[in-house]
VOMARZA-72048 format. One record per residue (C-alpha): residue number from 1; z, y, x. Coordinates in pm, 1 decimal. Each point is the difference from the previous one (the first is absolute). Layout:
BEGIN
<site><k>NUM</k><c3>Z</c3><c2>Y</c2><c1>X</c1></site>
...
end
This chain:
BEGIN
<site><k>1</k><c3>-4959.2</c3><c2>2505.5</c2><c1>4013.9</c1></site>
<site><k>2</k><c3>328.4</c3><c2>142.3</c2><c1>197.7</c1></site>
<site><k>3</k><c3>12.7</c3><c2>284.9</c2><c1>-234.5</c1></site>
<site><k>4</k><c3>-12.6</c3><c2>-226.9</c2><c1>-292.8</c1></site>
<site><k>5</k><c3>270.8</c3><c2>-229.7</c2><c1>123.0</c1></site>
<site><k>6</k><c3>245.1</c3><c2>289.4</c2><c1>97.7</c1></site>
<site><k>7</k><c3>-49.6</c3><c2>114.0</c2><c1>-387.9</c1></site>
<site><k>8</k><c3>45.9</c3><c2>-339.3</c2><c1>-153.6</c1></site>
<site><k>9</k><c3>310.6</c3><c2>-62.9</c2><c1>211.7</c1></site>
<site><k>10</k><c3>170.9</c3><c2>325.0</c2><c1>-82.4</c1></site>
<site><k>11</k><c3>-98.8</c3><c2>-101.5</c2><c1>-358.6</c1></site>
<site><k>12</k><c3>158.9</c3><c2>-369.7</c2><c1>22.2</c1></site>
<site><k>13</k><c3>304.2</c3><c2>191.1</c2><c1>161.7</c1></site>
<site><k>14</k><c3>48.0</c3><c2>232.0</c2><c1>-276.0</c1></site>
<site><k>15</k><c3>-52.5</c3><c2>-325.8</c2><c1>-239.6</c1></site>
<site><k>16</k><c3>241.6</c3><c2>-185.4</c2><c1>178.8</c1></site>
<site><k>17</k><c3>295.8</c3><c2>278.2</c2><c1>13.9</c1></site>
<site><k>18</k><c3>-69.0</c3><c2>67.7</c2><c1>-353.0</c1></site>
<site><k>19</k><c3>56.2</c3><c2>-395.9</c2><c1>-70.5</c1></site>
<site><k>20</k><c3>309.4</c3><c2>22.3</c2><c1>187.3</c1></site>
<site><k>21</k><c3>120.4</c3><c2>307.3</c2><c1>-191.3</c1></site>
<site><k>22</k><c3>-103.7</c3><c2>-159.6</c2><c1>-317.1</c1></site>
<site><k>23</k><c3>251.1</c3><c2>-324.3</c2><c1>91.4</c1></site>
<site><k>24</k><c3>267.1</c3><c2>227.4</c2><c1>74.6</c1></site>
<site><k>25</k><c3>-45.0</c3><c2>211.8</c2><c1>-310.7</c1></site>
<site><k>26</k><c3>36.6</c3><c2>-350.0</c2><c1>-187.1</c1></site>
<site><k>27</k><c3>302.4</c3><c2>-94.1</c2><c1>193.4</c1></site>
<site><k>28</k><c3>168.7</c3><c2>291.6</c2><c1>-70.0</c1></site>
<site><k>29</k><c3>-110.8</c3><c2>37.9</c2><c1>-350.8</c1></site>
<site><k>30</k><c3>153.0</c3><c2>-346.3</c2><c1>-79.8</c1></site>
<site><k>31</k><c3>298.4</c3><c2>37.8</c2><c1>217.6</c1></site>
<site><k>32</k><c3>205.1</c3><c2>-69.2</c2><c1>-309.4</c1></site>
<site><k>33</k><c3>-217.8</c3><c2>-251.7</c2><c1>-185.7</c1></site>
<site><k>34</k><c3>178.1</c3><c2>-327.0</c2><c1>-77.6</c1></site>
<site><k>35</k><c3>-162.6</c3><c2>-284.1</c2><c1>222.2</c1></site>
<site><k>36</k><c3>-277.4</c3><c2>190.6</c2><c1>203.3</c1></site>
<site><k>37</k><c3>-121.7</c3><c2>-127.1</c2><c1>283.8</c1></site>
<site><k>38</k><c3>-67.8</c3><c2>229.3</c2><c1>260.6</c1></site>
<site><k>39</k><c3>-365.8</c3><c2>75.1</c2><c1>155.3</c1></site>
<site><k>40</k><c3>-75.5</c3><c2>47.1</c2><c1>356.9</c1></site>
<site><k>41</k><c3>-296.0</c3><c2>114.3</c2><c1>181.1</c1></site>
<site><k>42</k><c3>-148.1</c3><c2>-102.0</c2><c1>326.3</c1></site>
<site><k>43</k><c3>-289.3</c3><c2>181.6</c2><c1>207.3</c1></site>
<site><k>44</k><c3>-296.2</c3><c2>-207.5</c2><c1>150.7</c1></site>
<site><k>45</k><c3>-260.6</c3><c2>136.4</c2><c1>234.8</c1></site>
<site><k>46</k><c3>-326.9</c3><c2>-64.2</c2><c1>-35.9</c1></site>
<site><k>47</k><c3>-181.3</c3><c2>-42.3</c2><c1>330.3</c1></site>
<site><k>48</k><c3>-379.6</c3><c2>30.5</c2><c1>-13.8</c1></site>
<site><k>49</k><c3>-62.4</c3><c2>77.5</c2><c1>369.5</c1></site>
<site><k>50</k><c3>-303.7</c3><c2>135.9</c2><c1>170.4</c1></site>
<site><k>51</k><c3>-303.2</c3><c2>-54.3</c2><c1>238.2</c1></site>
<site><k>52</k><c3>-172.4</c3><c2>224.4</c2><c1>218.4</c1></site>
<site><k>53</k><c3>271.5</c3><c2>243.3</c2><c1>68.9</c1></site>
<site><k>54</k><c3>49.0</c3><c2>68.9</c2><c1>-351.5</c1></site>
<site><k>55</k><c3>279.5</c3><c2>-58.2</c2><c1>-210.9</c1></site>
<site><k>56</k><c3>11.1</c3><c2>-65.2</c2><c1>-377.5</c1></site>
<site><k>57</k><c3>381.3</c3><c2>91.4</c2><c1>-138.7</c1></site>
<site><k>58</k><c3>104.2</c3><c2>-312.3</c2><c1>-212.1</c1></site>
<site><k>59</k><c3>289.0</c3><c2>199.6</c2><c1>-172.4</c1></site>
<site><k>60</k><c3>274.2</c3><c2>-185.8</c2><c1>-179.9</c1></site>
<site><k>61</k><c3>72.2</c3><c2>-191.2</c2><c1>-332.3</c1></site>
<site><k>62</k><c3>299.3</c3><c2>-100.8</c2><c1>-158.4</c1></site>
<site><k>63</k><c3>185.2</c3><c2>-284.0</c2><c1>-179.9</c1></site>
<site><k>64</k><c3>271.4</c3><c2>-15.8</c2><c1>-253.8</c1></site>
<site><k>65</k><c3>257.4</c3><c2>-288.4</c2><c1>-26.8</c1></site>
<site><k>66</k><c3>223.3</c3><c2>-0.4</c2><c1>-296.0</c1></site>
<site><k>67</k><c3>348.0</c3><c2>-151.2</c2><c1>150.9</c1></site>
<site><k>68</k><c3>97.6</c3><c2>-242.5</c2><c1>-286.9</c1></site>
<site><k>69</k><c3>223.4</c3><c2>-160.4</c2><c1>218.4</c1></site>
<site><k>70</k><c3>263.0</c3><c2>292.3</c2><c1>48.9</c1></site>
<site><k>71</k><c3>236.1</c3><c2>81.9</c2><c1>-289.6</c1></site>
<site><k>72</k><c3>236.0</c3><c2>279.5</c2><c1>-72.2</c1></site>
<site><k>73</k><c3>350.7</c3><c2>-32.4</c2><c1>-100.0</c1></site>
<site><k>74</k><c3>97.6</c3><c2>-84.1</c2><c1>-347.3</c1></site>
<site><k>75</k><c3>147.7</c3><c2>225.7</c2><c1>-272.0</c1></site>
<site><k>76</k><c3>228.0</c3><c2>-79.3</c2><c1>-297.3</c1></site>
<site><k>77</k><c3>-108.8</c3><c2>109.9</c2><c1>-296.4</c1></site>
<site><k>78</k><c3>181.7</c3><c2>-47.9</c2><c1>-360.8</c1></site>
<site><k>79</k><c3>-261.1</c3><c2>-205.1</c2><c1>-165.7</c1></site>
<site><k>80</k><c3>84.5</c3><c2>-413.9</c2><c1>98.3</c1></site>
<site><k>81</k><c3>-341.1</c3><c2>-77.0</c2><c1>-41.7</c1></site>
<site><k>82</k><c3>-116.9</c3><c2>217.9</c2><c1>266.7</c1></site>
<site><k>83</k><c3>-144.1</c3><c2>-241.3</c2><c1>315.8</c1></site>
<site><k>84</k><c3>-91.1</c3><c2>64.2</c2><c1>325.5</c1></site>
<site><k>85</k><c3>-80.3</c3><c2>-271.1</c2><c1>281.6</c1></site>
<site><k>86</k><c3>184.7</c3><c2>43.5</c2><c1>349.4</c1></site>
<site><k>87</k><c3>-200.6</c3><c2>-190.5</c2><c1>282.2</c1></site>
<site><k>88</k><c3>-269.0</c3><c2>-232.0</c2><c1>-62.3</c1></site>
<site><k>89</k><c3>-121.1</c3><c2>-86.1</c2><c1>-325.1</c1></site>
<site><k>90</k><c3>-112.2</c3><c2>177.9</c2><c1>-327.0</c1></site>
<site><k>91</k><c3>41.5</c3><c2>38.2</c2><c1>-374.9</c1></site>
<site><k>92</k><c3>-291.7</c3><c2>-195.9</c2><c1>-204.3</c1></site>
<site><k>93</k><c3>-93.2</c3><c2>230.3</c2><c1>-278.3</c1></site>
<site><k>94</k><c3>-335.8</c3><c2>-1.9</c2><c1>-231.6</c1></site>
<site><k>95</k><c3>-149.0</c3><c2>274.5</c2><c1>-206.7</c1></site>
<site><k>96</k><c3>138.2</c3><c2>15.3</c2><c1>-346.4</c1></site>
<site><k>97</k><c3>-377.0</c3><c2>0.6</c2><c1>-154.5</c1></site>
<site><k>98</k><c3>-77.3</c3><c2>-330.2</c2><c1>145.9</c1></site>
<site><k>99</k><c3>345.8</c3><c2>-137.8</c2><c1>-81.5</c1></site>
<site><k>100</k><c3>-31.3</c3><c2>100.9</c2><c1>-372.2</c1></site>
<site><k>101</k><c3>-397.2</c3><c2>-144.4</c2><c1>17.4</c1></site>
<site><k>102</k><c3>201.3</c3><c2>-341.3</c2><c1>5.0</c1></site>
<site><k>103</k><c3>-292.1</c3><c2>-173.4</c2><c1>157.9</c1></site>
<site><k>104</k><c3>229.8</c3><c2>-158.4</c2><c1>252.0</c1></site>
<site><k>105</k><c3>-251.2</c3><c2>150.5</c2><c1>275.5</c1></site>
<site><k>106</k><c3>267.1</c3><c2>315.8</c2><c1>94.9</c1></site>
<site><k>107</k><c3>-61.5</c3><c2>117.7</c2><c1>390.9</c1></site>
<site><k>108</k><c3>293.3</c3><c2>8.7</c2><c1>201.4</c1></site>
<site><k>109</k><c3>92.2</c3><c2>309.1</c2><c1>188.7</c1></site>
<site><k>110</k><c3>242.8</c3><c2>79.1</c2><c1>241.2</c1></site>
<site><k>111</k><c3>273.0</c3><c2>275.1</c2><c1>-1.8</c1></site>
<site><k>112</k><c3>295.7</c3><c2>65.3</c2><c1>240.6</c1></site>
<site><k>113</k><c3>191.5</c3><c2>187.7</c2><c1>-241.1</c1></site>
<site><k>114</k><c3>-20.3</c3><c2>90.1</c2><c1>-374.3</c1></site>
<site><k>115</k><c3>198.2</c3><c2>223.8</c2><c1>-277.1</c1></site>
<site><k>116</k><c3>-35.7</c3><c2>-321.0</c2><c1>-274.0</c1></site>
<site><k>117</k><c3>128.7</c3><c2>77.7</c2><c1>-341.8</c1></site>
<site><k>118</k><c3>-35.9</c3><c2>-218.7</c2><c1>-335.4</c1></site>
<site><k>119</k><c3>-293.2</c3><c2>110.1</c2><c1>-237.3</c1></site>
<site><k>120</k><c3>-53.4</c3><c2>-69.2</c2><c1>-388.4</c1></site>
<site><k>121</k><c3>-76.5</c3><c2>-370.9</c2><c1>75.2</c1></site>
<site><k>122</k><c3>308.4</c3><c2>-8.1</c2><c1>242.1</c1></site>
<site><k>123</k><c3>-239.6</c3><c2>-41.8</c2><c1>310.1</c1></site>
<site><k>124</k><c3>142.2</c3><c2>142.3</c2><c1>336.1</c1></site>
<site><k>125</k><c3>-268.2</c3><c2>260.8</c2><c1>87.9</c1></site>
<site><k>126</k><c3>-54.9</c3><c2>306.5</c2><c1>180.5</c1></site>
<site><k>127</k><c3>-143.5</c3><c2>351.5</c2><c1>-97.4</c1></site>
<site><k>128</k><c3>-310.8</c3><c2>-80.8</c2><c1>178.6</c1></site>
<site><k>129</k><c3>-46.8</c3><c2>-319.9</c2><c1>-210.8</c1></site>
<site><k>130</k><c3>107.9</c3><c2>-269.2</c2><c1>216.9</c1></site>
<site><k>131</k><c3>196.1</c3><c2>-288.8</c2><c1>-130.4</c1></site>
<site><k>132</k><c3>253.5</c3><c2>-199.2</c2><c1>199.2</c1></site>
<site><k>133</k><c3>-71.4</c3><c2>-363.8</c2><c1>55.6</c1></site>
<site><k>134</k><c3>222.5</c3><c2>-285.6</c2><c1>80.0</c1></site>
<site><k>135</k><c3>52.6</c3><c2>-380.0</c2><c1>-26.8</c1></site>
<site><k>136</k><c3>192.2</c3><c2>-116.6</c2><c1>-328.8</c1></site>
<site><k>137</k><c3>328.6</c3><c2>-170.4</c2><c1>59.3</c1></site>
<site><k>138</k><c3>91.3</c3><c2>-342.9</c2><c1>-231.8</c1></site>
<site><k>139</k><c3>185.0</c3><c2>-11.4</c2><c1>-245.7</c1></site>
<site><k>140</k><c3>343.4</c3><c2>-23.4</c2><c1>201.2</c1></site>
<site><k>141</k><c3>-71.5</c3><c2>262.6</c2><c1>197.7</c1></site>
<site><k>142</k><c3>-125.0</c3><c2>-188.1</c2><c1>336.4</c1></site>
<site><k>143</k><c3>-332.4</c3><c2>52.8</c2><c1>154.1</c1></site>
<site><k>144</k><c3>-214.8</c3><c2>-223.3</c2><c1>51.4</c1></site>
<site><k>145</k><c3>-258.6</c3><c2>-51.9</c2><c1>318.0</c1></site>
<site><k>146</k><c3>-299.2</c3><c2>228.4</c2><c1>-16.8</c1></site>
<site><k>147</k><c3>-234.8</c3><c2>27.2</c2><c1>253.6</c1></site>
<site><k>148</k><c3>-5.0</c3><c2>310.1</c2><c1>196.5</c1></site>
<site><k>149</k><c3>-331.4</c3><c2>18.9</c2><c1>117.0</c1></site>
<site><k>150</k><c3>-130.4</c3><c2>63.9</c2><c1>-351.4</c1></site>
<site><k>151</k><c3>48.5</c3><c2>205.5</c2><c1>-293.6</c1></site>
<site><k>152</k><c3>-13.0</c3><c2>-306.4</c2><c1>-246.0</c1></site>
<site><k>153</k><c3>322.4</c3><c2>6.9</c2><c1>-200.0</c1></site>
<site><k>154</k><c3>19.8</c3><c2>365.9</c2><c1>-13.0</c1></site>
<site><k>155</k><c3>84.5</c3><c2>173.6</c2><c1>-310.3</c1></site>
<site><k>156</k><c3>64.3</c3><c2>296.5</c2><c1>-160.0</c1></site>
<site><k>157</k><c3>377.0</c3><c2>85.3</c2><c1>-8.2</c1></site>
<site><k>158</k><c3>104.4</c3><c2>78.3</c2><c1>-354.9</c1></site>
<site><k>159</k><c3>330.2</c3><c2>95.7</c2><c1>-89.8</c1></site>
<site><k>160</k><c3>122.6</c3><c2>-75.2</c2><c1>-354.9</c1></site>
<site><k>161</k><c3>80.1</c3><c2>337.5</c2><c1>-143.8</c1></site>
<site><k>162</k><c3>43.7</c3><c2>-126.2</c2><c1>-323.4</c1></site>
<site><k>163</k><c3>315.6</c3><c2>-241.0</c2><c1>59.6</c1></site>
<site><k>164</k><c3>318.2</c3><c2>150.6</c2><c1>-77.4</c1></site>
<site><k>165</k><c3>292.4</c3><c2>-64.9</c2><c1>246.8</c1></site>
<site><k>166</k><c3>320.2</c3><c2>-180.7</c2><c1>-170.0</c1></site>
<site><k>167</k><c3>309.1</c3><c2>142.8</c2><c1>-44.4</c1></site>
<site><k>168</k><c3>269.0</c3><c2>-253.3</c2><c1>23.8</c1></site>
<site><k>169</k><c3>268.8</c3><c2>2.9</c2><c1>-265.1</c1></site>
<site><k>170</k><c3>345.3</c3><c2>162.7</c2><c1>148.2</c1></site>
<site><k>171</k><c3>189.7</c3><c2>49.1</c2><c1>-326.5</c1></site>
<site><k>172</k><c3>42.2</c3><c2>-155.3</c2><c1>-337.9</c1></site>
<site><k>173</k><c3>206.7</c3><c2>31.8</c2><c1>-321.6</c1></site>
<site><k>174</k><c3>104.9</c3><c2>-263.4</c2><c1>-225.5</c1></site>
<site><k>175</k><c3>157.3</c3><c2>-34.8</c2><c1>-346.4</c1></site>
<site><k>176</k><c3>114.9</c3><c2>-334.4</c2><c1>-176.1</c1></site>
<site><k>177</k><c3>170.0</c3><c2>-130.0</c2><c1>-267.8</c1></site>
<site><k>178</k><c3>239.2</c3><c2>-317.0</c2><c1>89.9</c1></site>
<site><k>179</k><c3>193.6</c3><c2>-172.9</c2><c1>-313.9</c1></site>
<site><k>180</k><c3>334.3</c3><c2>66.5</c2><c1>21.2</c1></site>
<site><k>181</k><c3>50.2</c3><c2>-349.0</c2><c1>-143.1</c1></site>
<site><k>182</k><c3>-183.5</c3><c2>-203.7</c2><c1>249.0</c1></site>
<site><k>183</k><c3>327.5</c3><c2>82.2</c2><c1>232.4</c1></site>
<site><k>184</k><c3>251.3</c3><c2>-189.4</c2><c1>-251.7</c1></site>
<site><k>185</k><c3>176.7</c3><c2>-278.7</c2><c1>85.8</c1></site>
<site><k>186</k><c3>-231.9</c3><c2>-180.8</c2><c1>-271.3</c1></site>
<site><k>187</k><c3>-315.9</c3><c2>73.7</c2><c1>157.3</c1></site>
<site><k>188</k><c3>-216.6</c3><c2>-229.2</c2><c1>147.1</c1></site>
<site><k>189</k><c3>-84.1</c3><c2>233.8</c2><c1>284.9</c1></site>
<site><k>190</k><c3>-347.3</c3><c2>-11.6</c2><c1>45.0</c1></site>
<site><k>191</k><c3>-141.2</c3><c2>308.7</c2><c1>198.2</c1></site>
<site><k>192</k><c3>-254.3</c3><c2>258.9</c2><c1>-113.2</c1></site>
<site><k>193</k><c3>-256.2</c3><c2>86.7</c2><c1>213.3</c1></site>
<site><k>194</k><c3>-244.6</c3><c2>272.6</c2><c1>55.5</c1></site>
<site><k>195</k><c3>-298.7</c3><c2>71.0</c2><c1>223.5</c1></site>
<site><k>196</k><c3>-65.2</c3><c2>385.2</c2><c1>121.7</c1></site>
<site><k>197</k><c3>-347.8</c3><c2>79.3</c2><c1>209.1</c1></site>
<site><k>198</k><c3>-13.3</c3><c2>219.1</c2><c1>294.0</c1></site>
<site><k>199</k><c3>-243.1</c3><c2>103.1</c2><c1>286.4</c1></site>
<site><k>200</k><c3>64.3</c3><c2>-101.8</c2><c1>338.6</c1></site>
<site><k>201</k><c3>-106.3</c3><c2>242.8</c2><c1>329.3</c1></site>
<site><k>202</k><c3>-357.8</c3><c2>-150.0</c2><c1>-14.2</c1></site>
<site><k>203</k><c3>-47.6</c3><c2>42.1</c2><c1>-389.4</c1></site>
<site><k>204</k><c3>73.4</c3><c2>-329.8</c2><c1>-55.8</c1></site>
<site><k>205</k><c3>136.0</c3><c2>-113.0</c2><c1>-356.7</c1></site>
<site><k>206</k><c3>337.1</c3><c2>-154.8</c2><c1>27.0</c1></site>
<site><k>207</k><c3>262.9</c3><c2>-105.5</c2><c1>-233.6</c1></site>
<site><k>208</k><c3>383.1</c3><c2>-1.7</c2><c1>6.0</c1></site>
<site><k>209</k><c3>125.5</c3><c2>-282.2</c2><c1>-222.5</c1></site>
<site><k>210</k><c3>375.6</c3><c2>118.1</c2><c1>-109.0</c1></site>
<site><k>211</k><c3>224.9</c3><c2>-304.1</c2><c1>-111.1</c1></site>
<site><k>212</k><c3>285.7</c3><c2>73.6</c2><c1>-231.9</c1></site>
<site><k>213</k><c3>238.4</c3><c2>-254.0</c2><c1>-22.8</c1></site>
<site><k>214</k><c3>327.2</c3><c2>29.8</c2><c1>-228.6</c1></site>
<site><k>215</k><c3>367.7</c3><c2>-52.3</c2><c1>134.7</c1></site>
<site><k>216</k><c3>128.8</c3><c2>-250.6</c2><c1>-268.2</c1></site>
<site><k>217</k><c3>400.3</c3><c2>20.1</c2><c1>-0.6</c1></site>
<site><k>218</k><c3>203.0</c3><c2>-313.0</c2><c1>-84.2</c1></site>
<site><k>219</k><c3>118.0</c3><c2>223.4</c2><c1>-295.8</c1></site>
<site><k>220</k><c3>-90.8</c3><c2>368.7</c2><c1>-140.9</c1></site>
<site><k>221</k><c3>-296.9</c3><c2>212.9</c2><c1>142.8</c1></site>
<site><k>222</k><c3>-33.1</c3><c2>107.2</c2><c1>336.9</c1></site>
<site><k>223</k><c3>-292.1</c3><c2>257.0</c2><c1>-80.1</c1></site>
<site><k>224</k><c3>-130.6</c3><c2>-64.4</c2><c1>390.4</c1></site>
<site><k>225</k><c3>-361.0</c3><c2>-144.6</c2><c1>78.1</c1></site>
<site><k>226</k><c3>-106.2</c3><c2>-91.0</c2><c1>358.8</c1></site>
<site><k>227</k><c3>-347.9</c3><c2>167.1</c2><c1>66.9</c1></site>
<site><k>228</k><c3>-193.1</c3><c2>-178.2</c2><c1>267.1</c1></site>
<site><k>229</k><c3>-307.5</c3><c2>174.4</c2><c1>115.5</c1></site>
<site><k>230</k><c3>-315.6</c3><c2>-194.1</c2><c1>168.9</c1></site>
<site><k>231</k><c3>-285.6</c3><c2>131.9</c2><c1>167.1</c1></site>
<site><k>232</k><c3>-338.0</c3><c2>-147.7</c2><c1>-58.7</c1></site>
<site><k>233</k><c3>-117.5</c3><c2>163.7</c2><c1>326.5</c1></site>
<site><k>234</k><c3>246.7</c3><c2>-241.9</c2><c1>203.3</c1></site>
<site><k>235</k><c3>-60.4</c3><c2>-309.9</c2><c1>-228.8</c1></site>
<site><k>236</k><c3>248.6</c3><c2>107.5</c2><c1>-253.7</c1></site>
<site><k>237</k><c3>286.2</c3><c2>-18.1</c2><c1>252.2</c1></site>
<site><k>238</k><c3>309.1</c3><c2>164.6</c2><c1>-100.5</c1></site>
<site><k>239</k><c3>24.9</c3><c2>398.8</c2><c1>125.4</c1></site>
<site><k>240</k><c3>305.6</c3><c2>94.3</c2><c1>-205.1</c1></site>
<site><k>241</k><c3>273.4</c3><c2>-108.4</c2><c1>-216.8</c1></site>
<site><k>242</k><c3>219.5</c3><c2>156.3</c2><c1>-202.3</c1></site>
<site><k>243</k><c3>348.1</c3><c2>-43.5</c2><c1>-257.8</c1></site>
<site><k>244</k><c3>-59.7</c3><c2>245.6</c2><c1>-307.4</c1></site>
<site><k>245</k><c3>261.8</c3><c2>96.3</c2><c1>-174.6</c1></site>
<site><k>246</k><c3>0.5</c3><c2>161.1</c2><c1>-343.2</c1></site>
<site><k>247</k><c3>220.1</c3><c2>204.7</c2><c1>-212.1</c1></site>
<site><k>248</k><c3>127.4</c3><c2>-185.7</c2><c1>-305.7</c1></site>
<site><k>249</k><c3>135.2</c3><c2>325.3</c2><c1>-176.8</c1></site>
<site><k>250</k><c3>-214.8</c3><c2>131.0</c2><c1>-286.7</c1></site>
<site><k>251</k><c3>-1.4</c3><c2>350.8</c2><c1>130.2</c1></site>
<site><k>252</k><c3>-189.3</c3><c2>-104.0</c2><c1>340.3</c1></site>
<site><k>253</k><c3>-107.4</c3><c2>-309.3</c2><c1>-108.8</c1></site>
<site><k>254</k><c3>-257.5</c3><c2>-151.7</c2><c1>206.9</c1></site>
<site><k>255</k><c3>36.3</c3><c2>204.4</c2><c1>302.7</c1></site>
<site><k>256</k><c3>40.6</c3><c2>-150.0</c2><c1>351.9</c1></site>
<site><k>257</k><c3>374.5</c3><c2>23.8</c2><c1>98.8</c1></site>
<site><k>258</k><c3>-35.0</c3><c2>-147.8</c2><c1>328.2</c1></site>
<site><k>259</k><c3>-277.8</c3><c2>-143.4</c2><c1>212.7</c1></site>
<site><k>260</k><c3>63.8</c3><c2>-180.6</c2><c1>305.1</c1></site>
<site><k>261</k><c3>-226.9</c3><c2>-158.2</c2><c1>258.7</c1></site>
<site><k>262</k><c3>60.3</c3><c2>-373.3</c2><c1>47.2</c1></site>
end
């Protein structure tokens, strides 16, 4: 029995050292792996004892523990959807195959880091096939209160890649034809109005209302108009007022001679 126990103890020692070397190799191999948690090997003696003056070697065995509570330093990347958790907490994810099955029974998994990209459906996924989960916000952008001890309410995060970014209007050209007779002394002074559509920085359609009011003199013709500009984005408030003076000779008739801000 003593010879057998000594051989078994030697084999157990070799196996224990092999396990320890395996964890060291794994830690070194994943030294550059984002989100990897180091493995630690502990040795434990096995005491069998003996009787009648004999001793049976118990040998040694190992236990491996992954140190999930220890984190490394965060690393910046060029991708805005690369995510990592520092400290206590995890990212909720699910398998893409389960999400696409759409049976409402996706198993929630936990990750500490992930390089997420949008797929063809707009879902934030990793190359390993995990979909990022999150709680949906309300229409006004606020977050309702969700229970933190359950996965109820978590939905796959989807970015609508088919939406176009609104380009605000920054410049516009305008050509109008105003009747010269409206600035005669005999004119009734009725204004001419015009509406022009533009887009704000949210891509919403707005309108500029242009009001051309003729300047009616006591005699003769003034060839002047007062241009008032109103903006629908500000409740049709006046955002500009100009006096336009036009040339009256045949060579340059219709050209603006003077424009001054009122």
